[in-house]
N, C-alpha and C positions, 0 to 999 in steps of 0.2 A: 470564540474561545477566550476564556479569561487567561491573561498572561501577567505574571508578577515577577519582576527581575530584581536581583541584588543591584543596588545603585552603581556599583563598580563595574557591572557587566551588562548594563542595559543597552550599550552600543552593539551588542551581539545579537539583538533580536532578529534581524533579517537572516543571519546564519542559522540560528536556532529554529526558526520557522522552516527553513529549507531542510534541516536535518530531520525535523518531524515528518515532513512529507516523504523522506526516504526511509523512515524508521522500519517499516515492514519488509523492505527489500534489501537493505544494506546495513552496514555496521557489524562489529564483532560481538557475537552473542556471548554473554557470560552466564554460565550455569545452564539450567534447563528452562523450559517455558511452561512448567506445570502451573505456576501461579502468576507471579510477576515476570515481566520480560525486561532484562537489563542488557543494554548494548553500549559499546564504546565507539566513539567517532573522533577523528582528528580534524580540527578546524582552527585556523589561525594560531597554530603552535600549541593549542590546548588539546588535552585528552579529555573529551567530554563524555561523562557517564549519564545515560538517559535511562531512567527507570519508568517503565509503563506498568502501572498498577492494574491488577486483575479487575475486570469490569464487575462492579457490584451487582448483586441481584436486585430485584425490583424494590424490596423494602429498604435495603441499604442505599440504593440510589436516591430514594427520598430523604433518608437520614443525612447522607453526605451532601445532598443538594440543598437542604433547608435547615437542618438542625445541628450538624456537626461539621467541623473542618475536615477536608479530605486528607487522605494519607500523604498526598503530595505536598499540600500546604503545611501540614504539621512537620513533615521531614525538613522542609525549607526553613520554617521558623525555628525549629529546635536546633538545627545546625547553626543558625546565627547565634542562638543563645549559648551553645557550647563554645563556639569560637570566642564569644565575648568574655567567657570565663577561662580562656586559655586551655580548653579541653580539646584534644585532637578529634577532628572529623573532616572529611573532604569538603573543600570550599563549595558552598551552595551558589548556584548561578540563577536558577529560576524555577518556577513551577507553572504548569499549564493545566487548565480544567475545561472540559467540554460539558456544559450543562444544558438541559432542556427543561421544559415545564414538568417533566417526569423525574427530574433530579439529575444527579451526576452520572455521566456516561463513561467518560475517560478522564484519566489524570496522569500527568507526567512530572517527574522530578529531574532537573538537570543539575549536575554537580561535577566537580573536578574528579577525574579518575585518579585515585590515590595509588602511587607507586609504593608497594610494600614488599617485604620479604616472606612473610608468613601470616597465617591466622592463628589464633589461640588454639584452634582445633588440631593444628600440626603437632603441638606439644603433647596432645592426648594420644595420637596415633603413632608417634615416633618417639620412643623412650630414649633414643640416642641422639635426639636433635642437639646440635652444638649449643653449648651454654644454656641448656634447658632450665636448670635450677635458677640461674640468674634472671632469665626472662620471666619465669613464674613469679619470682620475688618482685620484679619491677611491675608486673601486672597487678599484683596486690596493692602496691603503692599507688598505681594509677587509679584503681578503683577507690582507694581511701580518699584520694584527692576529689574524685567525683562525688562520693558520698558526703564528704565534709561540706560540699556546696549544696547539699540538699537535693541532689539529683538521683532519681531512681530510674535506671534504664530497664524498662520492662522486658524487652526482648534481648536480654543479656545472655545469648547463647554463644557457644564456642566459635561460631563462624562470623560473629558480628564485631569481634575485636580484631583489628588489623594491626600488625606490628612491623616496624621498619628499623633495621639496624643502622645506626648513625655513627657509631664508633665501636671500638673493640669490645667495650663493656657497657654501651649505652644504647637504649632503644626508645623509640617514639611509638605512641599508641593512638589509634584512631577508631572511633565508634561509627558503625554504619547501621542501616535499617532503623532509622530514628523515629518512625512515626508513632511509637508508643513510649512515652516518657512521662514521669510525674515529677513535679517540683515541690519540695517541702522546705519549711524553715529549717528543719533538721531531720536527720534520719535516726531512728532507734537502732539498737544493736540487732534486734530481730529482723528488721527490714534489710539492714546491711548484709546479714548472714544469708537471708533468703535470696537476695539479689546475686551474691557471689555464687550461691549454690546452683544456679542455673548453668554455670559454665561446664561442670563435669561431676560425675560420681566417682572419678578415679581417686582412690585413697591416697596415693603418693602425692598427686598434685594438690589435693585439698590439704594435705599436711603441710606442704611447702607454702601454700597460700596462707594458711593459719599462722605459720611461723613468722611471716612477714607482716600480716595484717593485725594480729592480736595485740602485739606490743604497742601499736599505734593507737589503739582504743582502750588500753589499760586492762586487757582481759588475758587470763592465762592461755597459753597456746593449747593446752589439752582441753580446756573448756570450750574454746572457740572451735577447735577441730571437731569435737563431739557434736556441737550445734550444727556445724557445716555439713558433716556427713549425714546427719539426720535430715536436714533440710534438703540436701541434694537427692537423697533417696525418695523423700516425699514428693519432690518435684518430678522425678522420673516416674513414680507410680501414677501421679496425676496425669502426666503426659500420655502414658500407656493406656490409661482408662479412657481418656479423651479420644485417642487414636482408635481404640476398639469400638467406642460408641459411633464414631464416624463411619467405620467400616460396616457396622450393623445397619446404620441409617441408610447408607448407600445401597446395601443389599435389599432392604425392604422397599426402597424407592424403585428399584429395578423390578 
């Protein structure tokens, strides 16, 4: 099995190897096991988050084995890039890959389990969340910082931005699920809007995001808001079409 460690944590290889042996039978499960499996382990004073990516089908096994970096490798490498740019994400520890002549079979990403207070999605489902407007405003500023460094977070959904309260009116933000990112010399307004639009279709939240983000890029709030609402609805429509297609495909396969 291929094992690549962050140089600051290479001394933990024996412990990580032991945790991987225990992965199926122990650890605290986070979320469901429908696609990827995420578990938390405590070791040497660390809260270790291990993400086991869904086993790829035969074609994707060959692609990830010979042509493209695995999701685990990209998560590890992109996390290091984000931290080098002072963008919050859980500390990467290592990634493991199990490959055969038929390609990639299994891959795992090891990182620090981040202690946070909420995800962005909490702001969508709880209109009375404490200091909600301020958190939305700081979220917009966080993404402006990301976009200004040419980073396009492809999987920018409401569950992939983690938020930690550090003071009465100050919050820190962390991105997770990093395996799909694009890096540009600069981002156009269109890309920026479409990237933020993946967070929500909620009109109130998009208005607050627009009020914070638009002045930073020299665009009127109303114009930015109109673009954002259109892009978020387009993203939702596209998501629903894709979901419907997958259901139909699954039906015909049966």
